[in-house]
N, CA and C atoms of all chains as a GROMACS GRO file, in nm:
protein
  504
    1UNK      N    1   8.362   7.984  13.421
    1UNK     CA    2   8.376   8.059  13.297
    1UNK      C    3   8.500   8.014  13.218
    2UNK      N    4   8.610   7.990  13.290
    2UNK     CA    5   8.734   7.947  13.225
    2UNK      C    6   8.712   7.817  13.147
    3UNK      N    7   8.640   7.725  13.212
    3UNK     CA    8   8.615   7.596  13.146
    3UNK      C    9   8.524   7.615  13.026
    4UNK      N   10   8.423   7.700  13.044
    4UNK     CA   11   8.327   7.724  12.936
    4UNK      C   12   8.399   7.784  12.813
    5UNK      N   13   8.489   7.880  12.837
    5UNK     CA   14   8.562   7.942  12.726
    5UNK      C   15   8.661   7.843  12.665
    6UNK      N   16   8.723   7.763  12.750
    6UNK     CA   17   8.821   7.666  12.702
    6UNK      C   18   8.761   7.561  12.610
    7UNK      N   19   8.630   7.541  12.624
    7UNK     CA   20   8.562   7.442  12.540
    7UNK      C   21   8.528   7.496  12.402
    8UNK      N   22   8.536   7.629  12.386
    8UNK     CA   23   8.497   7.689  12.258
    8UNK      C   24   8.595   7.650  12.147
    9UNK      N   25   8.541   7.642  12.027
    9UNK     CA   26   8.622   7.603  11.913
    9UNK      C   27   8.736   7.702  11.888
   10UNK      N   28   8.854   7.649  11.864
   10UNK     CA   29   8.970   7.732  11.829
   10UNK      C   30   9.044   7.792  11.947
   11UNK      N   31   9.001   7.757  12.070
   11UNK     CA   32   9.066   7.815  12.188
   11UNK      C   33   9.179   7.724  12.236
   12UNK      N   34   9.298   7.783  12.248
   12UNK     CA   35   9.414   7.707  12.295
   12UNK      C   36   9.426   7.715  12.448
   13UNK      N   37   9.414   7.840  12.498
   13UNK     CA   38   9.436   7.861  12.641
   13UNK      C   39   9.355   7.981  12.692
   14UNK      N   40   9.310   7.973  12.817
   14UNK     CA   41   9.236   8.084  12.878
   14UNK      C   42   9.303   8.119  13.010
   15UNK      N   43   9.336   8.246  13.025
   15UNK     CA   44   9.396   8.295  13.150
   15UNK      C   45   9.302   8.394  13.216
   16UNK      N   46   9.264   8.369  13.339
   16UNK     CA   47   9.171   8.458  13.408
   16UNK      C   48   9.242   8.526  13.524
   17UNK      N   49   9.233   8.660  13.528
   17UNK     CA   50   9.289   8.734  13.640
   17UNK      C   51   9.173   8.792  13.722
   18UNK      N   52   9.150   8.732  13.837
   18UNK     CA   53   9.038   8.776  13.920
   18UNK      C   54   9.059   8.919  13.972
   19UNK      N   55   9.185   8.952  13.994
   19UNK     CA   56   9.219   9.081  14.055
   19UNK      C   57   9.173   9.199  13.971
   20UNK      N   58   9.207   9.196  13.842
   20UNK     CA   59   9.169   9.309  13.757
   20UNK      C   60   9.059   9.276  13.656
   21UNK      N   61   8.996   9.160  13.671
   21UNK     CA   62   8.884   9.125  13.584
   21UNK      C   63   8.922   9.108  13.438
   22UNK      N   64   9.041   9.056  13.415
   22UNK     CA   65   9.089   9.038  13.278
   22UNK      C   66   9.086   8.891  13.238
   23UNK      N   67   9.045   8.866  13.115
   23UNK     CA   68   9.046   8.730  13.063
   23UNK      C   69   9.126   8.731  12.932
   24UNK      N   70   9.234   8.656  12.929
   24UNK     CA   71   9.318   8.645  12.810
   24UNK      C   72   9.290   8.514  12.740
   25UNK      N   73   9.257   8.522  12.613
   25UNK     CA   74   9.228   8.401  12.536
   25UNK      C   75   9.334   8.387  12.426
   26UNK      N   76   9.402   8.274  12.427
   26UNK     CA   77   9.501   8.246  12.322
   26UNK      C   78   9.439   8.148  12.224
   27UNK      N   79   9.425   8.190  12.097
   27UNK     CA   80   9.367   8.098  11.997
   27UNK      C   81   9.468   7.992  11.954
   28UNK      N   82   9.415   7.882  11.901
   28UNK     CA   83   9.502   7.777  11.846
   28UNK      C   84   9.563   7.831  11.718
   29UNK      N   85   9.684   7.784  11.687
   29UNK     CA   86   9.756   7.830  11.567
   29UNK      C   87   9.674   7.804  11.440
   30UNK      N   88   9.615   7.685  11.433
   30UNK     CA   89   9.548   7.647  11.309
   30UNK      C   90   9.395   7.642  11.324
   31UNK      N   91   9.344   7.694  11.432
   31UNK     CA   92   9.200   7.688  11.453
   31UNK      C   93   9.132   7.819  11.424
   32UNK      N   94   9.002   7.815  11.408
   32UNK     CA   95   8.925   7.938  11.384
   32UNK      C   96   8.844   7.970  11.509
   33UNK      N   97   8.869   8.088  11.563
   33UNK     CA   98   8.803   8.128  11.686
   33UNK      C   99   8.698   8.233  11.652
   34UNK      N  100   8.584   8.228  11.721
   34UNK     CA  101   8.476   8.323  11.693
   34UNK      C  102   8.455   8.411  11.817
   35UNK      N  103   8.496   8.540  11.810
   35UNK     CA  104   8.482   8.627  11.926
   35UNK      C  105   8.337   8.641  11.973
   36UNK      N  106   8.241   8.641  11.881
   36UNK     CA  107   8.100   8.654  11.919
   36UNK      C  108   8.058   8.534  12.003
   37UNK      N  109   8.111   8.418  11.969
   37UNK     CA  110   8.082   8.295  12.043
   37UNK      C  111   8.142   8.303  12.185
   38UNK      N  112   8.260   8.365  12.194
   38UNK     CA  113   8.324   8.384  12.325
   38UNK      C  114   8.241   8.477  12.413
   39UNK      N  115   8.190   8.585  12.351
   39UNK     CA  116   8.106   8.680  12.425
   39UNK      C  117   7.984   8.607  12.481
   40UNK      N  118   7.922   8.527  12.396
   40UNK     CA  119   7.801   8.455  12.435
   40UNK      C  120   7.832   8.356  12.549
   41UNK      N  121   7.943   8.283  12.533
   41UNK     CA  122   7.980   8.183  12.635
   41UNK      C  123   8.008   8.252  12.768
   42UNK      N  124   8.067   8.372  12.764
   42UNK     CA  125   8.097   8.444  12.887
   42UNK      C  126   7.968   8.488  12.955
   43UNK      N  127   7.876   8.546  12.875
   43UNK     CA  128   7.746   8.588  12.930
   43UNK      C  129   7.670   8.468  12.988
   44UNK      N  130   7.676   8.356  12.915
   44UNK     CA  131   7.604   8.236  12.958
   44UNK      C  132   7.658   8.183  13.091
   45UNK      N  133   7.786   8.216  13.120
   45UNK     CA  134   7.842   8.168  13.247
   45UNK      C  135   7.815   8.268  13.360
   46UNK      N  136   7.734   8.370  13.332
   46UNK     CA  137   7.690   8.462  13.436
   46UNK      C  138   7.781   8.581  13.460
   47UNK      N  139   7.872   8.606  13.366
   47UNK     CA  140   7.965   8.717  13.381
   47UNK      C  141   7.938   8.818  13.270
   48UNK      N  142   7.944   8.947  13.307
   48UNK     CA  143   7.916   9.052  13.210
   48UNK      C  144   8.047   9.102  13.146
   49UNK      N  145   8.048   9.112  13.014
   49UNK     CA  146   8.168   9.159  12.944
   49UNK      C  147   8.162   9.310  12.928
   50UNK      N  148   8.266   9.379  12.976
   50UNK     CA  149   8.271   9.524  12.963
   50UNK      C  150   8.340   9.564  12.832
   51UNK      N  151   8.436   9.486  12.790
   51UNK     CA  152   8.516   9.522  12.673
   51UNK      C  153   8.581   9.398  12.614
   52UNK      N  154   8.592   9.394  12.483
   52UNK     CA  155   8.664   9.285  12.418
   52UNK      C  156   8.758   9.345  12.314
   53UNK      N  157   8.887   9.324  12.335
   53UNK     CA  158   8.989   9.370  12.240
   53UNK      C  159   9.054   9.249  12.175
   54UNK      N  160   9.103   9.269  12.053
   54UNK     CA  161   9.174   9.157  11.992
   54UNK      C  162   9.286   9.205  11.901
   55UNK      N  163   9.382   9.117  11.881
   55UNK     CA  164   9.489   9.142  11.785
   55UNK      C  165   9.467   9.043  11.672
   56UNK      N  166   9.458   9.095  11.551
   56UNK     CA  167   9.430   9.006  11.438
   56UNK      C  168   9.509   9.049  11.316
   57UNK      N  169   9.540   8.950  11.234
   57UNK     CA  170   9.609   8.976  11.108
   57UNK      C  171   9.518   8.936  10.994
   58UNK      N  172   9.510   9.018  10.893
   58UNK     CA  173   9.426   8.985  10.780
   58UNK      C  174   9.438   9.088  10.669
   59UNK      N  175   9.351   9.074  10.570
   59UNK     CA  176   9.353   9.166  10.456
   59UNK      C  177   9.238   9.265  10.469
   60UNK      N  178   9.261   9.386  10.420
   60UNK     CA  179   9.155   9.486  10.417
   60UNK      C  180   9.075   9.463  10.289
   61UNK      N  181   8.947   9.441  10.305
   61UNK     CA  182   8.862   9.417  10.187
   61UNK      C  183   8.740   9.509  10.194
   62UNK      N  184   8.679   9.527  10.077
   62UNK     CA  185   8.556   9.605  10.070
   62UNK      C  186   8.442   9.507  10.054
   63UNK      N  187   8.342   9.512  10.143
   63UNK     CA  188   8.232   9.417  10.129
   63UNK      C  189   8.129   9.468  10.027
   64UNK      N  190   8.023   9.390  10.008
   64UNK     CA  191   7.925   9.421   9.904
   64UNK      C  192   7.856   9.555   9.928
   65UNK      N  193   7.854   9.601  10.054
   65UNK     CA  194   7.789   9.729  10.085
   65UNK      C  195   7.888   9.846  10.076
   66UNK      N  196   8.013   9.816  10.041
   66UNK     CA  197   8.113   9.922  10.030
   66UNK      C  198   8.185   9.950  10.160
   67UNK      N  199   8.152   9.874  10.266
   67UNK     CA  200   8.220   9.893  10.394
   67UNK      C  201   8.356   9.822  10.393
   68UNK      N  202   8.452   9.881  10.462
   68UNK     CA  203   8.582   9.815  10.474
   68UNK      C  204   8.576   9.712  10.585
   69UNK      N  205   8.641   9.600  10.562
   69UNK     CA  206   8.640   9.493  10.661
   69UNK      C  207   8.779   9.430  10.668
   70UNK      N  208   8.808   9.368  10.782
   70UNK     CA  209   8.933   9.293  10.798
   70UNK      C  210   8.899   9.146  10.780
   71UNK      N  211   8.953   9.088  10.674
   71UNK     CA  212   8.926   8.947  10.648
   71UNK      C  213   9.040   8.863  10.705
   72UNK      N  214   9.008   8.781  10.807
   72UNK     CA  215   9.111   8.700  10.870
   72UNK      C  216   9.112   8.556  10.817
   73UNK      N  217   8.996   8.512  10.770
   73UNK     CA  218   8.985   8.379  10.709
   73UNK      C  219   8.894   8.395  10.588
   74UNK      N  220   8.889   8.291  10.506
   74UNK     CA  221   8.801   8.296  10.388
   74UNK      C  222   8.657   8.329  10.427
   75UNK      N  223   8.616   8.271  10.540
   75UNK     CA  224   8.476   8.286  10.581
   75UNK      C  225   8.462   8.365  10.711
   76UNK      N  226   8.562   8.444  10.745
   76UNK     CA  227   8.553   8.523  10.868
   76UNK      C  228   8.610   8.662  10.844
   77UNK      N  229   8.524   8.763  10.859
   77UNK     CA  230   8.572   8.900  10.845
   77UNK      C  231   8.497   8.990  10.943
   78UNK      N  232   8.559   9.102  10.976
   78UNK     CA  233   8.501   9.196  11.071
   78UNK      C  234   8.489   9.333  11.005
   79UNK      N  235   8.368   9.389  11.004
   79UNK     CA  236   8.348   9.522  10.949
   79UNK      C  237   8.424   9.621  11.038
   80UNK      N  238   8.494   9.715  10.974
   80UNK     CA  239   8.578   9.809  11.048
   80UNK      C  240   8.502   9.939  11.074
   81UNK      N  241   8.510   9.988  11.197
   81UNK     CA  242   8.445  10.114  11.233
   81UNK      C  243   8.533  10.230  11.184
   82UNK      N  244   8.467  10.336  11.140
   82UNK     CA  245   8.540  10.452  11.086
   82UNK      C  246   8.620  10.523  11.194
   83UNK      N  247   8.746  10.545  11.167
   83UNK     CA  248   8.828  10.635  11.250
   83UNK      C  249   8.951  10.677  11.168
   84UNK      N  250   9.036  10.756  11.228
   84UNK     CA  251   9.153  10.809  11.157
   84UNK      C  252   9.246  10.696  11.110
   85UNK      N  253   9.263  10.595  11.195
   85UNK     CA  254   9.354  10.485  11.160
   85UNK      C  255   9.304  10.408  11.038
   86UNK      N  256   9.171  10.397  11.029
   86UNK     CA  257   9.115  10.324  10.915
   86UNK      C  258   9.140  10.401  10.785
   87UNK      N  259   9.135  10.534  10.793
   87UNK     CA  260   9.160  10.615  10.672
   87UNK      C  261   9.297  10.583  10.614
   88UNK      N  262   9.394  10.559  10.702
   88UNK     CA  263   9.529  10.527  10.657
   88UNK      C  264   9.538  10.390  10.590
   89UNK      N  265   9.439  10.304  10.620
   89UNK     CA  266   9.442  10.168  10.563
   89UNK      C  267   9.357  10.156  10.436
   90UNK      N  268   9.279  10.260  10.409
   90UNK     CA  269   9.188  10.255  10.293
   90UNK      C  270   9.258  10.220  10.161
   91UNK      N  271   9.379  10.276  10.136
   91UNK     CA  272   9.446  10.243  10.009
   91UNK      C  273   9.481  10.095   9.996
   92UNK      N  274   9.481  10.022  10.106
   92UNK     CA  275   9.517   9.879  10.102
   92UNK      C  276   9.397   9.789  10.071
   93UNK      N  277   9.279   9.851  10.054
   93UNK     CA  278   9.158   9.771  10.032
   93UNK      C  279   9.173   9.683   9.908
   94UNK      N  280   9.141   9.558   9.925
   94UNK     CA  281   9.146   9.457   9.818
   94UNK      C  282   9.286   9.434   9.762
   95UNK      N  283   9.387   9.474   9.836
   95UNK     CA  284   9.526   9.444   9.796
   95UNK      C  285   9.571   9.320   9.873
   96UNK      N  286   9.679   9.256   9.830
   96UNK     CA  287   9.724   9.134   9.903
   96UNK      C  288   9.798   9.164  10.033
   97UNK      N  289   9.813   9.292  10.068
   97UNK     CA  290   9.887   9.328  10.189
   97UNK      C  291   9.816   9.277  10.315
   98UNK      N  292   9.893   9.213  10.402
   98UNK     CA  293   9.839   9.167  10.530
   98UNK      C  294   9.870   9.271  10.637
   99UNK      N  295   9.772   9.306  10.716
   99UNK     CA  296   9.794   9.402  10.824
   99UNK      C  297   9.763   9.335  10.958
  100UNK      N  298   9.842   9.371  11.057
  100UNK     CA  299   9.816   9.323  11.194
  100UNK      C  300   9.768   9.443  11.274
  101UNK      N  301   9.649   9.432  11.329
  101UNK     CA  302   9.593   9.544  11.404
  101UNK      C  303   9.548   9.499  11.543
  102UNK      N  304   9.549   9.596  11.635
  102UNK     CA  305   9.486   9.575  11.766
  102UNK      C  306   9.359   9.657  11.763
  103UNK      N  307   9.250   9.596  11.797
  103UNK     CA  308   9.124   9.670  11.787
  103UNK      C  309   9.023   9.630  11.893
  104UNK      N  310   8.923   9.714  11.906
  104UNK     CA  311   8.817   9.688  12.004
  104UNK      C  312   8.693   9.640  11.929
  105UNK      N  313   8.649   9.520  11.965
  105UNK     CA  314   8.535   9.462  11.895
  105UNK      C  315   8.404   9.484  11.971
  106UNK      N  316   8.416   9.502  12.100
  106UNK     CA  317   8.296   9.521  12.182
  106UNK      C  318   8.326   9.607  12.302
  107UNK      N  319   8.234   9.700  12.330
  107UNK     CA  320   8.245   9.777  12.454
  107UNK      C  321   8.104   9.797  12.507
  108UNK      N  322   8.087   9.765  12.633
  108UNK     CA  323   7.956   9.777  12.696
  108UNK      C  324   7.914   9.924  12.692
  109UNK      N  325   7.791   9.948  12.642
  109UNK     CA  326   7.746  10.086  12.633
  109UNK      C  327   7.710  10.138  12.772
  110UNK      N  328   7.745  10.266  12.795
  110UNK     CA  329   7.720  10.324  12.926
  110UNK      C  330   7.586  10.398  12.929
  111UNK      N  331   7.533  10.431  12.812
  111UNK     CA  332   7.406  10.503  12.804
  111UNK      C  333   7.288  10.416  12.842
  112UNK      N  334   7.171  10.481  12.848
  112UNK     CA  335   7.050  10.405  12.885
  112UNK      C  336   6.998  10.323  12.768
  113UNK      N  337   7.030  10.372  12.646
  113UNK     CA  338   6.981  10.303  12.528
  113UNK      C  339   7.054  10.171  12.511
  114UNK      N  340   6.981  10.065  12.491
  114UNK     CA  341   7.044   9.935  12.472
  114UNK      C  342   7.073   9.914  12.324
  115UNK      N  343   7.191   9.859  12.298
  115UNK     CA  344   7.228   9.829  12.160
  115UNK      C  345   7.154   9.704  12.113
  116UNK      N  346   7.131   9.696  11.983
  116UNK     CA  347   7.069   9.578  11.928
  116UNK      C  348   7.169   9.462  11.937
  117UNK      N  349   7.136   9.359  12.015
  117UNK     CA  350   7.229   9.249  12.038
  117UNK      C  351   7.258   9.169  11.911
  118UNK      N  352   7.164   9.175  11.816
  118UNK     CA  353   7.184   9.096  11.695
  118UNK      C  354   7.269   9.171  11.591
  119UNK      N  355   7.298   9.299  11.618
  119UNK     CA  356   7.378   9.377  11.523
  119UNK      C  357   7.520   9.320  11.517
  120UNK      N  358   7.577   9.313  11.395
  120UNK     CA  359   7.712   9.258  11.385
  120UNK      C  360   7.814   9.345  11.457
  121UNK      N  361   7.917   9.280  11.513
  121UNK     CA  362   8.019   9.353  11.587
  121UNK      C  363   8.109   9.428  11.488
  122UNK      N  364   8.144   9.551  11.524
  122UNK     CA  365   8.235   9.628  11.439
  122UNK      C  366   8.369   9.640  11.510
  123UNK      N  367   8.475   9.629  11.433
  123UNK     CA  368   8.610   9.637  11.490
  123UNK      C  369   8.662   9.780  11.478
  124UNK      N  370   8.689   9.840  11.594
  124UNK     CA  371   8.745   9.975  11.597
  124UNK      C  372   8.897   9.962  11.612
  125UNK      N  373   8.969  10.004  11.508
  125UNK     CA  374   9.115   9.988  11.512
  125UNK      C  375   9.176  10.084  11.613
  126UNK      N  376   9.256  10.030  11.706
  126UNK     CA  377   9.324  10.111  11.806
  126UNK      C  378   9.472  10.130  11.772
  127UNK      N  379   9.527  10.035  11.697
  127UNK     CA  380   9.668  10.040  11.664
  127UNK      C  381   9.696   9.953  11.541
  128UNK      N  382   9.774  10.008  11.448
  128UNK     CA  383   9.820   9.926  11.335
  128UNK      C  384   9.961   9.881  11.369
  129UNK      N  385   9.977   9.750  11.387
  129UNK     CA  386  10.106   9.700  11.435
  129UNK      C  387  10.202   9.664  11.324
  130UNK      N  388  10.147   9.616  11.212
  130UNK     CA  389  10.235   9.566  11.106
  130UNK      C  390  10.164   9.567  10.971
  131UNK      N  391  10.238   9.597  10.866
  131UNK     CA  392  10.188   9.580  10.729
  131UNK      C  393  10.289   9.494  10.658
  132UNK      N  394  10.244   9.387  10.591
  132UNK     CA  395  10.341   9.298  10.526
  132UNK      C  396  10.289   9.248  10.392
  133UNK      N  397  11.438   7.110   7.640
  133UNK     CA  398  11.390   7.015   7.741
  133UNK      C  399  11.448   7.052   7.879
  134UNK      N  400  11.583   7.079   7.879
  134UNK     CA  401  11.649   7.116   8.004
  134UNK      C  402  11.592   7.244   8.061
  135UNK      N  403  11.567   7.339   7.973
  135UNK     CA  404  11.512   7.468   8.016
  135UNK      C  405  11.378   7.446   8.085
  136UNK      N  406  11.297   7.358   8.026
  136UNK     CA  407  11.165   7.329   8.084
  136UNK      C  408  11.178   7.270   8.224
  137UNK      N  409  11.275   7.179   8.238
  137UNK     CA  410  11.297   7.114   8.368
  137UNK      C  411  11.341   7.217   8.472
  138UNK      N  412  11.435   7.302   8.430
  138UNK     CA  413  11.485   7.406   8.523
  138UNK      C  414  11.370   7.498   8.564
  139UNK      N  415  11.289   7.537   8.466
  139UNK     CA  416  11.176   7.627   8.494
  139UNK      C  417  11.079   7.562   8.593
  140UNK      N  418  11.057   7.433   8.573
  140UNK     CA  419  10.966   7.359   8.662
  140UNK      C  420  11.022   7.351   8.803
  141UNK      N  421  11.154   7.326   8.812
  141UNK     CA  422  11.218   7.318   8.943
  141UNK      C  423  11.211   7.452   9.016
  142UNK      N  424  11.238   7.561   8.942
  142UNK     CA  425  11.231   7.695   9.001
  142UNK      C  426  11.091   7.723   9.052
  143UNK      N  427  10.991   7.686   8.971
  143UNK     CA  428  10.851   7.709   9.009
  143UNK      C  429  10.814   7.632   9.136
  144UNK      N  430  10.852   7.503   9.138
  144UNK     CA  431  10.822   7.421   9.255
  144UNK      C  432  10.895   7.472   9.379
  145UNK      N  433  11.021   7.511   9.358
  145UNK     CA  434  11.102   7.564   9.469
  145UNK      C  435  11.041   7.688   9.529
  146UNK      N  436  10.994   7.778   9.443
  146UNK     CA  437  10.936   7.903   9.494
  146UNK      C  438  10.808   7.876   9.571
  147UNK      N  439  10.735   7.771   9.530
  147UNK     CA  440  10.611   7.738   9.601
  147UNK      C  441  10.641   7.689   9.742
  148UNK      N  442  10.756   7.624   9.758
  148UNK     CA  443  10.793   7.572   9.890
  148UNK      C  444  10.846   7.684   9.978
  149UNK      N  445  10.930   7.772   9.919
  149UNK     CA  446  10.998   7.876   9.997
  149UNK      C  447  10.901   7.984  10.043
  150UNK      N  448  10.812   8.031   9.952
  150UNK     CA  449  10.723   8.142   9.988
  150UNK      C  450  10.616   8.092  10.086
  151UNK      N  451  10.610   8.147  10.207
  151UNK     CA  452  10.511   8.102  10.303
  151UNK      C  453  10.370   8.138  10.258
  152UNK      N  454  10.278   8.056  10.299
  152UNK     CA  455  10.139   8.083  10.262
  152UNK      C  456  10.089   8.201  10.345
  153UNK      N  457  10.054   8.309  10.276
  153UNK     CA  458  10.007   8.429  10.345
  153UNK      C  459   9.865   8.404  10.394
  154UNK      N  460   9.848   8.419  10.524
  154UNK     CA  461   9.713   8.399  10.575
  154UNK      C  462   9.688   8.486  10.698
  155UNK      N  463   9.561   8.509  10.721
  155UNK     CA  464   9.523   8.589  10.835
  155UNK      C  465   9.497   8.502  10.956
  156UNK      N  466   9.479   8.568  11.069
  156UNK     CA  467   9.462   8.490  11.193
  156UNK      C  468   9.427   8.585  11.308
  157UNK      N  469   9.341   8.538  11.398
  157UNK     CA  470   9.321   8.612  11.524
  157UNK      C  471   9.432   8.566  11.616
  158UNK      N  472   9.513   8.660  11.662
  158UNK     CA  473   9.632   8.621  11.739
  158UNK      C  474   9.606   8.620  11.889
  159UNK      N  475   9.519   8.710  11.932
  159UNK     CA  476   9.498   8.720  12.077
  159UNK      C  477   9.365   8.789  12.104
  160UNK      N  478   9.299   8.749  12.210
  160UNK     CA  479   9.174   8.814  12.251
  160UNK      C  480   9.184   8.845  12.400
  161UNK      N  481   9.145   8.966  12.434
  161UNK     CA  482   9.147   9.006  12.576
  161UNK      C  483   9.011   9.064  12.613
  162UNK      N  484   8.954   9.014  12.720
  162UNK     CA  485   8.825   9.065  12.764
  162UNK      C  486   8.837   9.127  12.903
  163UNK      N  487   8.764   9.235  12.924
  163UNK     CA  488   8.753   9.291  13.059
  163UNK      C  489   8.612   9.256  13.104
  164UNK      N  490   8.602   9.189  13.216
  164UNK     CA  491   8.471   9.140  13.259
  164UNK      C  492   8.431   9.198  13.394
  165UNK      N  493   8.301   9.194  13.419
  165UNK     CA  494   8.248   9.243  13.547
  165UNK      C  495   8.165   9.133  13.611
  166UNK      N  496   8.164   9.132  13.742
  166UNK     CA  497   8.079   9.037  13.814
  166UNK      C  498   8.142   8.900  13.829
  167UNK      N  499   8.276   8.895  13.815
  167UNK     CA  500   8.344   8.767  13.828
  167UNK      C  501   8.384   8.747  13.976
  168UNK      N  502   8.357   8.630  14.029
  168UNK     CA  503   8.392   8.605  14.170
  168UNK      C  504   8.495   8.493  14.180
   0.00000   0.00000   0.00000
């Protein structure tokens, strides 16, 4: 799995902790990393992902459907899931302010109902670390 | 003429000093199951 993840575009380093089942991925400074691609590569290597968290910096933008999203690159953005922390960021929508957030992009559902795998991942903000 | 040159220098200088604001994924952490 480590090798498979290390081959993904934009990945600088992969640290695997067998003891607690944690995988740390460090992106390249100037590369573009795709978390959905990492999820797929992990599943393809026969390992099930329970949770994926990330720290990202970007701008809060409103997409064509009126949803708030975190835009990290010109062509990469993550729709933000509604919560209290997002309400605090709403005034920054479409402003040049950069925010650094820690958020959860994926969590394995515990219910019997299976989620639609093709549905886009939503970023649930867990912590706002910086506004600049 | 001098004023124009000074204005141009100030403009170019500010372009160099102000860092390019950009977004980035800084870190990704996964919790996995079934790893041996």
